[in-house]
OpenMM code with the backbone's topology and positions (N, CA, C; nanometers):
from openmm import Vec3, app, unit

residues = "UNK UNK UNK UNK UNK UNK UNK UNK UNK UNK UNK UNK UNK UNK UNK UNK UNK UNK UNK UNK UNK UNK UNK UNK UNK UNK UNK UNK UNK UNK UNK UNK UNK UNK UNK UNK UNK UNK UNK UNK UNK UNK UNK UNK UNK UNK UNK UNK UNK UNK UNK UNK UNK UNK UNK UNK UNK UNK UNK UNK UNK UNK UNK UNK UNK UNK UNK UNK UNK UNK UNK UNK UNK UNK UNK UNK UNK UNK UNK UNK UNK UNK UNK UNK UNK UNK UNK UNK UNK UNK UNK UNK UNK UNK UNK UNK UNK UNK UNK UNK UNK UNK UNK UNK UNK UNK UNK UNK UNK UNK UNK UNK UNK UNK UNK UNK UNK UNK UNK UNK UNK UNK UNK UNK UNK UNK UNK UNK UNK UNK UNK UNK UNK UNK UNK UNK UNK UNK UNK UNK UNK UNK UNK UNK UNK UNK UNK UNK UNK UNK UNK UNK UNK UNK UNK UNK UNK UNK UNK UNK UNK UNK UNK UNK UNK UNK UNK UNK UNK UNK UNK".split()
positions = [
    Vec3(-1.2680, 1.5243, -1.2667),
    Vec3(-1.1936, 1.5722, -1.1580),
    Vec3(-1.2680, 1.5298, -1.0184),
    Vec3(-1.1791, 1.4455, -0.9602),
    Vec3(-1.2495, 1.3824, -0.8165),
    Vec3(-1.2547, 1.4871, -0.7285),
    Vec3(-1.2969, 1.4514, -0.6062),
    Vec3(-1.3044, 1.5153, -0.4999),
    Vec3(-1.1468, 1.5445, -0.4278),
    Vec3(-1.1357, 1.6648, -0.3617),
    Vec3(-1.0135, 1.6803, -0.2934),
    Vec3(-0.9886, 1.5626, -0.1894),
    Vec3(-0.8907, 1.5201, -0.1819),
    Vec3(-0.8372, 1.4045, -0.0780),
    Vec3(-0.8352, 1.4639, 0.0655),
    Vec3(-0.9249, 1.3742, 0.1575),
    Vec3(-0.9649, 1.4439, 0.2673),
    Vec3(-0.8092, 1.4371, 0.3607),
    Vec3(-0.8317, 1.5484, 0.4534),
    Vec3(-0.7278, 1.5204, 0.5500),
    Vec3(-0.7855, 1.4744, 0.6836),
    Vec3(-0.7182, 1.3906, 0.7580),
    Vec3(-0.7778, 1.3114, 0.8781),
    Vec3(-0.6529, 1.3616, 0.9984),
    Vec3(-0.7536, 1.3849, 1.1021),
    Vec3(-0.6509, 1.4049, 1.2292),
    Vec3(-0.6772, 1.2979, 1.3345),
    Vec3(-0.5655, 1.2266, 1.3539),
    Vec3(-0.5677, 1.1224, 1.4618),
    Vec3(-0.5016, 1.1934, 1.6009),
    Vec3(-0.6049, 1.1828, 1.6988),
    Vec3(-0.5558, 1.2131, 1.8273),
    Vec3(-0.5357, 1.1032, 1.9124),
    Vec3(-0.4127, 1.0804, 1.9561),
    Vec3(-0.3793, 0.9819, 2.0580),
    Vec3(-0.3219, 1.0381, 2.1861),
    Vec3(-0.2972, 0.9222, 2.2720),
    Vec3(-0.2685, 0.9631, 2.4256),
    Vec3(-0.1179, 1.0251, 2.3946),
    Vec3(-0.0419, 0.9998, 2.2990),
    Vec3(0.0860, 1.0596, 2.2798),
    Vec3(0.0863, 1.1763, 2.2185),
    Vec3(-0.0307, 1.2385, 2.1554),
    Vec3(-0.0130, 1.3527, 2.0832),
    Vec3(-0.0924, 1.3532, 1.9375),
    Vec3(-0.0851, 1.4325, 1.8692),
    Vec3(-0.1728, 1.4192, 1.7393),
    Vec3(-0.0955, 1.4307, 1.6236),
    Vec3(-0.1456, 1.3556, 1.5101),
    Vec3(-0.0902, 1.3629, 1.3694),
    Vec3(-0.1950, 1.3795, 1.2656),
    Vec3(-0.1641, 1.4204, 1.1671),
    Vec3(-0.2557, 1.4326, 1.0550),
    Vec3(-0.1828, 1.3611, 0.9196),
    Vec3(-0.2884, 1.3225, 0.8470),
    Vec3(-0.2578, 1.2431, 0.7281),
    Vec3(-0.3542, 1.2807, 0.6053),
    Vec3(-0.3196, 1.2887, 0.4770),
    Vec3(-0.4008, 1.2974, 0.3784),
    Vec3(-0.4481, 1.1296, 0.3315),
    Vec3(-0.5829, 1.1265, 0.2884),
    Vec3(-0.6212, 0.9813, 0.2214),
    Vec3(-0.6226, 0.9997, 0.0839),
    Vec3(-0.5709, 0.9068, 0.0348),
    Vec3(-0.5559, 0.9074, -0.1182),
    Vec3(-0.6768, 0.8524, -0.1858),
    Vec3(-0.8236, 0.9115, -0.1499),
    Vec3(-0.9292, 0.8595, -0.1957),
    Vec3(-0.9495, 0.8520, -0.3597),
    Vec3(-0.8769, 0.9562, -0.4156),
    Vec3(-0.8901, 0.9582, -0.5807),
    Vec3(-0.8026, 0.8563, -0.6385),
    Vec3(-0.6981, 0.8269, -0.5870),
    Vec3(-0.6039, 0.7196, -0.6555),
    Vec3(-0.6440, 0.5771, -0.6065),
    Vec3(-0.6871, 0.5953, -0.4741),
    Vec3(-0.7147, 0.4457, -0.4074),
    Vec3(-0.8583, 0.4426, -0.3670),
    Vec3(-0.9491, 0.4623, -0.4447),
    Vec3(-1.1056, 0.4669, -0.4134),
    Vec3(-1.1582, 0.3576, -0.3169),
    Vec3(-1.1081, 0.2297, -0.3415),
    Vec3(-1.1596, 0.1062, -0.2508),
    Vec3(-1.0953, 0.1307, -0.1077),
    Vec3(-0.9679, 0.1342, -0.1097),
    Vec3(-0.9064, 0.1365, 0.0204),
    Vec3(-0.9175, 0.2585, 0.0852),
    Vec3(-0.8980, 0.3647, 0.0320),
    Vec3(-0.9420, 0.4994, 0.0936),
    Vec3(-1.0777, 0.5132, 0.1446),
    Vec3(-1.1648, 0.4924, 0.0324),
    Vec3(-1.2898, 0.5061, 0.0675),
    Vec3(-1.3539, 0.4135, 0.1905),
    Vec3(-1.3004, 0.2847, 0.1985),
    Vec3(-1.3175, 0.2089, 0.2966),
    Vec3(-1.2644, 0.2889, 0.4521),
    Vec3(-1.1605, 0.3459, 0.4389),
    Vec3(-1.0939, 0.4015, 0.5456),
    Vec3(-1.1810, 0.5199, 0.5919),
    Vec3(-1.2151, 0.5970, 0.5113),
    Vec3(-1.2915, 0.7205, 0.5340),
    Vec3(-1.4265, 0.6984, 0.5838),
    Vec3(-1.5044, 0.5873, 0.5477),
    Vec3(-1.6315, 0.5365, 0.5817),
    Vec3(-1.6009, 0.4972, 0.7275),
    Vec3(-1.5068, 0.4361, 0.7623),
    Vec3(-1.4746, 0.3938, 0.9044),
    Vec3(-1.4679, 0.5191, 0.9974),
    Vec3(-1.3781, 0.6163, 0.9456),
    Vec3(-1.3598, 0.7321, 1.0143),
    Vec3(-1.4936, 0.8063, 1.0408),
    Vec3(-1.5719, 0.8155, 0.9386),
    Vec3(-1.6993, 0.8876, 0.9524),
    Vec3(-1.7866, 0.8089, 1.0650),
    Vec3(-1.7721, 0.7056, 1.0620),
    Vec3(-1.8603, 0.6184, 1.1610),
    Vec3(-1.8017, 0.6266, 1.3061),
    Vec3(-1.6899, 0.6962, 1.3229),
    Vec3(-1.6360, 0.6888, 1.4652),
    Vec3(-1.5579, 0.5592, 1.4911),
    Vec3(-1.5604, 0.4572, 1.4079),
    Vec3(-1.5183, 0.3314, 1.4312),
    Vec3(-1.3857, 0.3265, 1.5180),
    Vec3(-1.3084, 0.4094, 1.4818),
    Vec3(-1.1468, 0.4063, 1.5293),
    Vec3(-1.1534, 0.4589, 1.6672),
    Vec3(-1.2385, 0.5644, 1.6961),
    Vec3(-1.2302, 0.6140, 1.8189),
    Vec3(-1.2333, 0.5204, 1.9339),
    Vec3(-1.1106, 0.5452, 2.0239),
    Vec3(-1.1178, 0.4588, 2.1513),
    Vec3(-1.0303, 0.3386, 2.1259),
    Vec3(-0.9874, 0.2865, 2.0374),
    Vec3(-0.8962, 0.1812, 1.9991),
    Vec3(-0.7580, 0.2061, 2.0314),
    Vec3(-0.6870, 0.1074, 2.0360),
    Vec3(-0.5509, 0.1146, 2.0704),
    Vec3(-0.4599, 0.0543, 1.9672),
    Vec3(-0.3518, 0.1020, 1.9849),
    Vec3(-0.2221, 0.0364, 1.8845),
    Vec3(-0.2006, -0.1004, 1.9562),
    Vec3(-0.2319, -0.1901, 1.8571),
    Vec3(-0.1903, -0.3458, 1.9128),
    Vec3(-0.0793, -0.4126, 1.8950),
    Vec3(-0.0136, -0.3449, 1.7896),
    Vec3(0.1293, -0.4063, 1.7313),
    Vec3(0.2051, -0.2817, 1.6949),
    Vec3(0.3279, -0.2643, 1.7586),
    Vec3(0.4199, -0.1690, 1.7430),
    Vec3(0.5737, -0.2566, 1.7268),
    Vec3(0.6161, -0.2313, 1.6052),
    Vec3(0.7547, -0.2780, 1.6124),
    Vec3(0.8547, -0.1589, 1.5747),
    Vec3(0.9448, -0.1444, 1.6624),
    Vec3(1.0407, -0.0126, 1.6301),
    Vec3(1.1117, -0.0454, 1.4975),
    Vec3(1.1316, 0.0815, 1.4301),
    Vec3(1.1771, 0.0951, 1.3171),
    Vec3(1.1312, -0.0030, 1.1836),
    Vec3(0.9881, -0.0237, 1.2142),
    Vec3(0.9291, -0.0741, 1.1202),
    Vec3(0.7855, -0.0237, 1.0939),
    Vec3(0.6877, -0.0561, 1.1871),
    Vec3(0.5494, 0.0068, 1.1614),
    Vec3(0.4622, 0.0149, 1.3185),
    Vec3(0.3520, 0.0731, 1.3012),
    Vec3(0.2724, 0.1023, 1.4243),
    Vec3(0.1298, 0.0507, 1.3467),
    Vec3(0.0893, -0.0574, 1.4106),
    Vec3(-0.0546, -0.1172, 1.3566),
    Vec3(-0.1628, -0.0823, 1.4408),
    Vec3(-0.2982, -0.0668, 1.3781),
    Vec3(-0.4080, -0.0243, 1.4446),
    Vec3(-0.5146, -0.0574, 1.3754),
    Vec3(-0.6582, -0.0417, 1.4475),
    Vec3(-0.7597, -0.0552, 1.3966),
    Vec3(-0.8421, -0.1780, 1.4092),
    Vec3(-0.7934, -0.2838, 1.5058),
    Vec3(-0.8898, -0.3756, 1.5426),
    Vec3(-0.9891, -0.3454, 1.6520),
    Vec3(-1.1272, -0.3833, 1.6124),
    Vec3(-1.2269, -0.3547, 1.7084),
    Vec3(-1.1935, -0.3997, 1.8521),
    Vec3(-1.1372, -0.5131, 1.8490),
    Vec3(-1.1153, -0.5900, 1.9800),
    Vec3(-0.9925, -0.5077, 2.0758),
    Vec3(-0.9542, -0.4028, 2.0026),
    Vec3(-0.8352, -0.3444, 2.0923),
    Vec3(-0.8877, -0.2331, 2.1469),
    Vec3(-1.0360, -0.2162, 2.1608),
    Vec3(-1.0787, -0.1053, 2.2625),
    Vec3(-1.0213, -0.1655, 2.4019),
    Vec3(-1.0226, -0.2827, 2.4251),
    Vec3(-0.9582, -0.3300, 2.5366),
    Vec3(-0.8190, -0.3550, 2.5137),
    Vec3(-0.7214, -0.2766, 2.5617),
    Vec3(-0.5871, -0.2843, 2.5236),
    Vec3(-0.4950, -0.4235, 2.5672),
    Vec3(-0.5684, -0.4850, 2.6475),
    Vec3(-0.4983, -0.6206, 2.6958),
    Vec3(-0.5889, -0.7416, 2.6372),
    Vec3(-0.6885, -0.7143, 2.5516),
    Vec3(-0.7542, -0.8412, 2.5119),
    Vec3(-0.6714, -0.9196, 2.4052),
    Vec3(-0.6776, -1.0299, 2.4327),
    Vec3(-0.6043, -1.1244, 2.3686),
    Vec3(-0.6291, -1.1540, 2.2138),
    Vec3(-0.7633, -1.0925, 2.1903),
    Vec3(-0.8290, -1.0927, 2.0510),
    Vec3(-0.7691, -0.9708, 1.9649),
    Vec3(-0.7015, -0.8646, 2.0438),
    Vec3(-0.6442, -0.7552, 1.9825),
    Vec3(-0.5629, -0.7971, 1.8533),
    Vec3(-0.6097, -0.7389, 1.7459),
    Vec3(-0.5361, -0.7739, 1.6079),
    Vec3(-0.6062, -0.9016, 1.5333),
    Vec3(-0.6946, -0.9379, 1.5804),
    Vec3(-0.7894, -1.0373, 1.4931),
    Vec3(-0.9126, -0.9813, 1.4606),
    Vec3(-0.9653, -0.8725, 1.4677),
    Vec3(-1.0895, -0.8240, 1.4391),
    Vec3(-1.0905, -0.7455, 1.3109),
    Vec3(-1.2043, -0.7302, 1.2532),
    Vec3(-1.2307, -0.6752, 1.1211),
    Vec3(-1.3576, -0.5590, 1.1278),
    Vec3(-1.3381, -0.5016, 1.0276),
    Vec3(-1.4371, -0.3949, 1.0047),
    Vec3(-1.5999, -0.4447, 1.0015),
    Vec3(-1.6981, -0.3845, 1.0564),
    Vec3(-1.8329, -0.4298, 1.0381),
    Vec3(-1.8829, -0.4392, 0.9056),
    Vec3(-1.8051, -0.3889, 0.7902),
    Vec3(-1.8468, -0.3989, 0.6624),
    Vec3(-1.7754, -0.5125, 0.5889),
    Vec3(-1.7012, -0.5999, 0.6564),
    Vec3(-1.6300, -0.7129, 0.6009),
    Vec3(-1.5101, -0.6547, 0.5222),
    Vec3(-1.4444, -0.7427, 0.4554),
    Vec3(-1.3183, -0.7315, 0.3810),
    Vec3(-1.3423, -0.6625, 0.2479),
    Vec3(-1.2303, -0.6030, 0.2014),
    Vec3(-1.2357, -0.5192, 0.0712),
    Vec3(-1.1770, -0.5921, -0.0450),
    Vec3(-1.1772, -0.5550, -0.1572),
    Vec3(-1.0962, -0.6232, -0.2701),
    Vec3(-0.9504, -0.5467, -0.2435),
    Vec3(-0.8392, -0.6194, -0.2721),
    Vec3(-0.7206, -0.5624, -0.3066),
    Vec3(-0.7283, -0.4687, -0.4170),
    Vec3(-0.6515, -0.3590, -0.3689),
    Vec3(-0.6409, -0.2381, -0.4844),
    Vec3(-0.4898, -0.2253, -0.5246),
    Vec3(-0.4712, -0.2717, -0.6335),
    Vec3(-0.3194, -0.2444, -0.6942),
    Vec3(-0.3234, -0.1875, -0.8289),
    Vec3(-0.3465, -0.0624, -0.8308),
    Vec3(-0.3437, 0.0100, -0.9692),
    Vec3(-0.2078, 0.0104, -1.0203),
    Vec3(-0.2020, -0.0096, -1.1506),
    Vec3(-0.0725, 0.0012, -1.2178),
    Vec3(-0.0255, 0.1377, -1.2301),
    Vec3(-0.1122, 0.2453, -1.2451),
    Vec3(-0.0457, 0.3710, -1.2539),
    Vec3(-0.0203, 0.4657, -1.1452),
    Vec3(-0.0703, 0.4056, -1.0068),
    Vec3(-0.0447, 0.4809, -0.8944),
    Vec3(0.0459, 0.3860, -0.7906),
    Vec3(0.1746, 0.4007, -0.7856),
    Vec3(0.2677, 0.3066, -0.7055),
    Vec3(0.3192, 0.3939, -0.6056),
    Vec3(0.2720, 0.3941, -0.4780),
    Vec3(0.3153, 0.4564, -0.3647),
    Vec3(0.3894, 0.3520, -0.2759),
    Vec3(0.5119, 0.3602, -0.2496),
    Vec3(0.6024, 0.2656, -0.1590),
    Vec3(0.5476, 0.2854, -0.0241),
    Vec3(0.5821, 0.1784, 0.0533),
    Vec3(0.5719, 0.1768, 0.1855),
    Vec3(0.7023, 0.2389, 0.2586),
    Vec3(0.6910, 0.3839, 0.2390),
    Vec3(0.7849, 0.4558, 0.3116),
    Vec3(0.7676, 0.5209, 0.4341),
    Vec3(0.8480, 0.5783, 0.5075),
    Vec3(0.8192, 0.6289, 0.6440),
    Vec3(0.6991, 0.7172, 0.6425),
    Vec3(0.6080, 0.7103, 0.7122),
    Vec3(0.4852, 0.8037, 0.7152),
    Vec3(0.3585, 0.7672, 0.6256),
    Vec3(0.3809, 0.6512, 0.5578),
    Vec3(0.2906, 0.6208, 0.4764),
    Vec3(0.1666, 0.5307, 0.5581),
    Vec3(0.0455, 0.5387, 0.5129),
    Vec3(-0.0671, 0.4559, 0.5734),
    Vec3(-0.0977, 0.3361, 0.4866),
    Vec3(-0.0717, 0.2295, 0.5413),
    Vec3(-0.0819, 0.1028, 0.4519),
    Vec3(-0.2089, -0.0024, 0.5054),
    Vec3(-0.2598, -0.0618, 0.4024),
    Vec3(-0.3750, -0.1570, 0.4414),
    Vec3(-0.3072, -0.2907, 0.5077),
    Vec3(-0.3538, -0.3250, 0.6227),
    Vec3(-0.2966, -0.4619, 0.6813),
    Vec3(-0.3918, -0.5582, 0.6194),
    Vec3(-0.3473, -0.6866, 0.6015),
    Vec3(-0.4200, -0.7995, 0.5515),
    Vec3(-0.3468, -0.9307, 0.5822),
    Vec3(-0.4161, -1.0491, 0.5737),
    Vec3(-0.3650, -1.1732, 0.6107),
    Vec3(-0.3875, -1.2472, 0.4849),
    Vec3(-0.3580, -1.1961, 0.3608),
    Vec3(-0.3656, -1.2605, 0.2370),
    Vec3(-0.4550, -1.1845, 0.1390),
    Vec3(-0.4556, -1.2423, 0.0200),
    Vec3(-0.5592, -1.1872, -0.0895),
    Vec3(-0.7013, -1.1259, -0.0592),
    Vec3(-0.7238, -1.0154, -0.0676),
    Vec3(-0.8584, -0.9662, -0.0497),
    Vec3(-0.9068, -0.9723, 0.1009),
    Vec3(-0.8184, -0.9676, 0.1868),
    Vec3(-0.8618, -0.9707, 0.3405),
    Vec3(-0.8415, -0.8258, 0.4087),
    Vec3(-0.8152, -0.7241, 0.3407),
    Vec3(-0.7903, -0.5959, 0.3849),
    Vec3(-0.9506, -0.5703, 0.4579),
    Vec3(-0.9397, -0.4863, 0.5654),
    Vec3(-1.0664, -0.4566, 0.6486),
    Vec3(-1.0543, -0.3230, 0.7241),
    Vec3(-1.0283, -0.3129, 0.8472),
    Vec3(-1.0173, -0.1927, 0.9135),
    Vec3(-0.8911, -0.1877, 0.9771),
    Vec3(-0.8123, -0.2773, 0.9752),
    Vec3(-0.6619, -0.2748, 1.0393),
    Vec3(-0.5796, -0.1932, 0.9374),
    Vec3(-0.4906, -0.1230, 0.9705),
    Vec3(-0.3938, -0.0456, 0.8822),
    Vec3(-0.2618, -0.0373, 0.9561),
    Vec3(-0.1591, 0.0107, 0.8947),
    Vec3(-0.0385, 0.0511, 0.9777),
    Vec3(0.0190, 0.1698, 0.9204),
    Vec3(0.1069, 0.2174, 1.0001),
    Vec3(0.1936, 0.3424, 0.9535),
    Vec3(0.3290, 0.2950, 0.9427),
    Vec3(0.4007, 0.3183, 0.8345),
    Vec3(0.5286, 0.2633, 0.8091),
    Vec3(0.6089, 0.3928, 0.8789),
    Vec3(0.7169, 0.3225, 0.9496),
    Vec3(0.8176, 0.4099, 1.0118),
    Vec3(0.9686, 0.3718, 0.9717),
    Vec3(0.9658, 0.3133, 0.8680),
    Vec3(1.0981, 0.2695, 0.7750),
    Vec3(1.0553, 0.2659, 0.6495),
    Vec3(1.1523, 0.2506, 0.5456),
    Vec3(1.1449, 0.2118, 0.4270),
    Vec3(1.1065, 0.0607, 0.4108),
    Vec3(0.9814, 0.0236, 0.3988),
    Vec3(0.9505, -0.0965, 0.4020),
    Vec3(0.9178, -0.1519, 0.2503),
    Vec3(0.9795, -0.1092, 0.1592),
    Vec3(0.9354, -0.1353, 0.0106),
    Vec3(0.9155, -0.2978, -0.0211),
    Vec3(0.9714, -0.3859, 0.0669),
    Vec3(0.9240, -0.5175, 0.0358),
    Vec3(0.7824, -0.5619, 0.0557),
    Vec3(0.7206, -0.4463, 0.1213),
    Vec3(0.5743, -0.4686, 0.1407),
    Vec3(0.4657, -0.4290, 0.0201),
    Vec3(0.5337, -0.3545, -0.0852),
    Vec3(0.4711, -0.2913, -0.1858),
    Vec3(0.4011, -0.4114, -0.2721),
    Vec3(0.2848, -0.3775, -0.3233),
    Vec3(0.2097, -0.4709, -0.4104),
    Vec3(0.2797, -0.5024, -0.5445),
    Vec3(0.3807, -0.3933, -0.5897),
    Vec3(0.4459, -0.4013, -0.6983),
    Vec3(0.5937, -0.4460, -0.6789),
    Vec3(0.6162, -0.4988, -0.5762),
    Vec3(0.7562, -0.5676, -0.5476),
    Vec3(0.7542, -0.7148, -0.5438),
    Vec3(0.8249, -0.7937, -0.5543),
    Vec3(0.8332, -0.9343, -0.5684),
    Vec3(0.7975, -0.9992, -0.4159),
    Vec3(0.7426, -1.0954, -0.4082),
    Vec3(0.7307, -1.1542, -0.2821),
    Vec3(0.5745, -1.1580, -0.2348),
    Vec3(0.5334, -1.2369, -0.1229),
    Vec3(0.4162, -1.2681, -0.0894),
    Vec3(0.3329, -1.1531, -0.0172),
    Vec3(0.3916, -1.0555, 0.0548),
    Vec3(0.3163, -0.9722, 0.1409),
    Vec3(0.2847, -0.8432, 0.0494),
    Vec3(0.1494, -0.8123, 0.0293),
    Vec3(0.1065, -0.7076, -0.0458),
    Vec3(0.0385, -0.6033, 0.0275),
    Vec3(0.0832, -0.4810, 0.0483),
    Vec3(0.0007, -0.4054, 0.1357),
    Vec3(0.0146, -0.2604, 0.0527),
    Vec3(-0.1011, -0.2343, -0.0042),
    Vec3(-0.1318, -0.1039, -0.0692),
    Vec3(-0.1382, 0.0281, 0.0248),
    Vec3(-0.0441, 0.1169, -0.0172),
    Vec3(-0.0446, 0.2689, 0.0766),
    Vec3(-0.1829, 0.3382, 0.0120),
    Vec3(-0.2306, 0.3902, 0.1063),
    Vec3(-0.3545, 0.4819, 0.0853),
    Vec3(-0.3602, 0.6091, 0.1307),
    Vec3(-0.2362, 0.6573, 0.1916),
    Vec3(-0.2570, 0.7827, 0.2721),
    Vec3(-0.0861, 0.7999, 0.3193),
    Vec3(-0.0737, 0.9404, 0.3465),
    Vec3(0.0570, 0.9756, 0.3991),
    Vec3(0.0230, 1.0797, 0.5229),
    Vec3(0.1294, 1.0620, 0.6426),
    Vec3(0.1356, 1.1714, 0.7145),
    Vec3(0.1846, 1.2912, 0.6770),
    Vec3(0.1147, 1.4129, 0.7139),
    Vec3(0.1546, 1.5405, 0.6613),
    Vec3(0.1935, 1.6332, 0.7710),
    Vec3(0.1576, 1.5930, 0.9043),
    Vec3(0.2219, 1.6578, 1.0260),
    Vec3(0.2184, 1.5706, 1.1442),
    Vec3(0.3041, 1.6033, 1.2311),
    Vec3(0.2998, 1.5212, 1.3559),
    Vec3(0.3777, 1.3774, 1.3392),
    Vec3(0.4751, 1.3710, 1.2633),
    Vec3(0.5604, 1.2568, 1.2385),
    Vec3(0.6281, 1.2223, 1.3729),
    Vec3(0.6668, 1.3165, 1.4596),
    Vec3(0.7408, 1.3056, 1.5720),
    Vec3(0.6239, 1.2158, 1.6770),
    Vec3(0.5110, 1.2447, 1.6642),
    Vec3(0.4078, 1.1570, 1.7406),
    Vec3(0.4104, 1.0162, 1.6925),
    Vec3(0.4090, 0.9924, 1.5603),
    Vec3(0.4271, 0.8588, 1.4983),
    Vec3(0.5574, 0.7934, 1.5705),
    Vec3(0.6551, 0.8648, 1.5534),
    Vec3(0.7907, 0.7904, 1.6045),
    Vec3(0.7839, 0.7869, 1.7552),
    Vec3(0.7171, 0.8470, 1.8421),
    Vec3(0.6880, 0.8399, 1.9587),
    Vec3(0.6305, 0.7059, 1.9864),
    Vec3(0.5137, 0.6911, 1.9148),
    Vec3(0.4480, 0.5735, 1.9329),
    Vec3(0.5449, 0.4421, 1.9015),
    Vec3(0.6135, 0.4691, 1.7978),
    Vec3(0.7185, 0.3571, 1.7383),
    Vec3(0.8138, 0.3161, 1.8503),
    Vec3(0.8349, 0.4291, 1.9330),
    Vec3(0.9540, 0.4045, 2.0269),
    Vec3(0.8895, 0.3574, 2.1487),
    Vec3(0.7769, 0.3258, 2.1745),
    Vec3(0.7181, 0.2969, 2.3041),
    Vec3(0.7549, 0.1565, 2.3432),
    Vec3(0.7829, 0.1444, 2.4626),
    Vec3(0.8456, -0.0045, 2.4926),
    Vec3(0.7016, -0.0892, 2.4728),
    Vec3(0.7623, -0.2421, 2.4234),
    Vec3(0.6428, -0.3059, 2.3970),
    Vec3(0.6791, -0.4751, 2.4620),
    Vec3(0.5755, -0.5465, 2.4674),
    Vec3(0.5945, -0.6812, 2.5422),
    Vec3(0.6395, -0.7737, 2.4293),
    Vec3(0.6502, -0.9098, 2.4587),
    Vec3(0.7114, -1.0020, 2.3631),
    Vec3(0.5995, -1.0155, 2.2454),
    Vec3(0.4831, -0.9734, 2.2607),
    Vec3(0.3909, -0.9814, 2.1385),
    Vec3(0.3539, -0.8458, 2.0639),
    Vec3(0.4652, -0.7635, 2.0761),
    Vec3(0.4735, -0.6329, 2.0045),
    Vec3(0.3609, -0.5365, 2.0621),
    Vec3(0.3123, -0.5599, 2.1681),
    Vec3(0.2153, -0.4794, 2.2258),
    Vec3(0.2549, -0.3572, 2.3346),
    Vec3(0.2311, -0.2559, 2.3029),
    Vec3(0.2843, -0.1482, 2.3934),
    Vec3(0.2484, -0.1828, 2.5424),
    Vec3(0.3680, -0.1826, 2.6282),
    Vec3(0.3644, -0.2000, 2.7770),
    Vec3(0.2640, -0.1118, 2.8490),
    Vec3(0.2663, 0.0232, 2.8180),
    Vec3(0.1698, 0.1352, 2.8159),
    Vec3(0.0706, 0.1663, 2.7081),
    Vec3(-0.0475, 0.1248, 2.7272),
    Vec3(-0.1348, 0.1455, 2.6183),
    Vec3(-0.1363, 0.2656, 2.5478),
    Vec3(-0.1499, 0.2712, 2.4041),
    Vec3(-0.1376, 0.4032, 2.3124),
    Vec3(-0.2808, 0.4074, 2.2883),
    Vec3(-0.3744, 0.4855, 2.3115),
    Vec3(-0.5085, 0.4932, 2.2629),
    Vec3(-0.5286, 0.6074, 2.1545),
    Vec3(-0.6038, 0.5625, 2.0617),
    Vec3(-0.6583, 0.6519, 1.9657),
    Vec3(-0.7878, 0.7106, 2.0113),
    Vec3(-0.7564, 0.8381, 2.0767),
    Vec3(-0.8673, 0.9247, 2.1333),
    Vec3(-0.9951, 0.9362, 2.0224),
    Vec3(-0.9287, 0.9814, 1.9065),
    Vec3(-1.0366, 1.0065, 1.8078),
    Vec3(-0.9531, 1.0309, 1.6616),
    Vec3(-1.0410, 0.9991, 1.5647),
    Vec3(-0.9884, 1.0159, 1.4301),
    Vec3(-1.0989, 1.0894, 1.3609),
    Vec3(-1.0823, 1.2075, 1.3105),
    Vec3(-1.1808, 1.3032, 1.2519),
    Vec3(-1.1284, 1.3650, 1.1130),
    Vec3(-1.2175, 1.3696, 1.0366),
    Vec3(-1.1800, 1.4310, 0.9024),
    Vec3(-1.2215, 1.5766, 0.8951),
    Vec3(-1.1500, 1.6682, 0.8201),
    Vec3(-1.1788, 1.8099, 0.8027),
    Vec3(-1.0487, 1.8734, 0.7778),
] * unit.nanometer
topology = app.Topology()
chain = topology.addChain("A")
for resn in residues:
    res = topology.addResidue(resn, chain)
    for name in ("N", "CA", "C"):
        topology.addAtom(name, app.Element.getBySymbol(name[0]), res)
C-alpha cells in the first residue's frame, strides 16, 4: 500500500484551487511535480500559455518575468523525466486534469497544463503524436481555473494581464 496521494493548493492572483497528485499511479511524473512543489520552484511563476476552451500552461522558470521572450522554453533544475505510460492507469485529458507538457519523447520537466476541455487526443493511449500523461486532478476551485482560461491573451497565447502563481503548497 502506497502513501496517500498528496493534495496541493495553488494560490494565484485570480484565486485558489486545489488538486490531488496521483503519485501512487504515476510515481515518475507525480513524484517529479511533488519534488518541485516541495522546493518552492513554482512560487512566483506566471501562466505563460493560455488557450480558451483548451488549457492553461504553467511551470517555466523563465516565466518569473511574465514578459520574458523565453517564457515557455525553460525546464526543471533536475532535467527531463522519462515518459510514463502505464497500461493499467489510463486517465484521459479531461477538464480539470493536470497533464505533463513536453516537446517530444522523454522531454517532460517542470511545465504542465490544466485541461479546460476534453482533450482526449492528447492521451498517451490515443493514436497520434502528442502524448501527455495525466498526473493529477483539480478537486476544488475549478471556477478559478476557468477564470484563468478566460483571461484575455495576446497573439502568443500569453495573458495580457499576467496571472501569477503566488504559491503552490502541499498539505
